[in-house]
Structures are given as C-alpha cells and as structure tokens.
C-alpha positions in Angstrom: -31.8 94.7 27.7 -28.8 93.0 26.2 -29.1 90.4 23.4 -28.4 87.5 25.7 -31.3 88.5 28.0 -33.6 88.8 25.0 -32.7 85.2 23.8 -33.2 83.8 27.3 -36.6 85.6 27.6 -37.7 84.2 24.2 -36.6 80.7 25.3 -38.4 81.0 28.6 -41.6 82.1 26.8 -41.4 79.2 24.4 -41.0 76.8 27.4 -43.9 78.4 29.3 -46.3 78.3 26.3 -45.3 74.7 25.6 -46.2 73.8 29.2 -49.5 75.6 28.9 -50.3 73.9 25.6 -49.5 70.5 27.2 -51.6 71.2 30.2 -54.6 72.2 28.0 -54.0 69.1 25.8 -53.9 71.3 22.7 -52.4 69.6 19.6 -51.0 71.1 16.4 -52.9 70.5 13.2 -50.3 68.0 12.1 -50.4 66.0 15.4 -52.9 63.2 15.8 -52.8 59.9 17.7 -51.1 57.0 16.0 -53.4 54.8 13.9 -56.1 57.5 13.6 -56.4 58.9 10.1 -58.6 61.8 9.3 -61.4 61.5 6.8 -59.4 63.7 4.4 -56.3 61.4 4.7 -58.3 58.3 3.9 -60.0 60.0 1.0 -56.6 61.1 -0.4 -55.2 57.6 0.0 -58.1 56.1 -1.9 -57.6 58.7 -4.7 -53.9 57.8 -4.9 -54.8 54.1 -5.3 -57.3 55.0 -8.1 -54.7 57.1 -9.9 -52.1 54.3 -9.6 -54.6 51.9 -11.2 -55.2 54.3 -14.0 -51.5 54.7 -14.6 -51.2 50.9 -14.8 -54.0 50.7 -17.4 -52.4 53.6 -19.5 -49.1 51.9 -19.4 -50.6 48.6 -20.6 -52.5 50.3 -23.4 -49.3 52.1 -24.5 -47.3 48.9 -24.6 -50.0 47.1 -26.5 -50.2 49.8 -29.1 -46.4 49.8 -29.5 -46.5 46.0 -30.0 -49.4 46.1 -32.4 -47.8 49.0 -34.4 -44.5 47.0 -34.6 -46.4 44.0 -35.9 -48.1 46.1 -38.5 -44.8 47.5 -39.7 -43.3 44.1 -39.9 -46.3 42.7 -41.9 -45.9 45.6 -44.3 -42.2 44.9 -44.8 -42.9 41.2 -45.5 -45.2 42.1 -48.5 
C-alpha cells in the first residue's frame, strides 16, 4: 500500500465514522445544544461571580487602608 492510498483510506474511515456518529445522534462531550448549560457550567459561573465580588471587596479594603495610612502619615508630619 503506498502512502497516498493510506491517506485516502484514513480519510474514508473518518468520513464513514462521522456519518455513523451523525446517524446515531452521538455528540462529543463538548457539544451541547445552544442555550442549554450543564449543571457544572452553571455552578462554575456562579463561583466566578462570587470570586469577582470578593476581589472587588479586597480591592476596596486595600484602597481604604492606603488612604487611611496616608492620612495618618500626614497627621504625624503636621505635629
């Protein structure tokens, strides 16, 4: 069997298995109908939202501490 025949045989097999998969209505793990999210996806999205809120709070705390520290330094300089 020469290399070109081998390539053609592989392509034919891929085509045939694709048709069989389509006829049997088999989907890959990553394929799902539009608008339909798995429970895991919804859970991960909620977790991301919670983490974003935590980051916002930490940023606010950090900025407030920096501002209060700067005020304390200025008040000590004024003495």
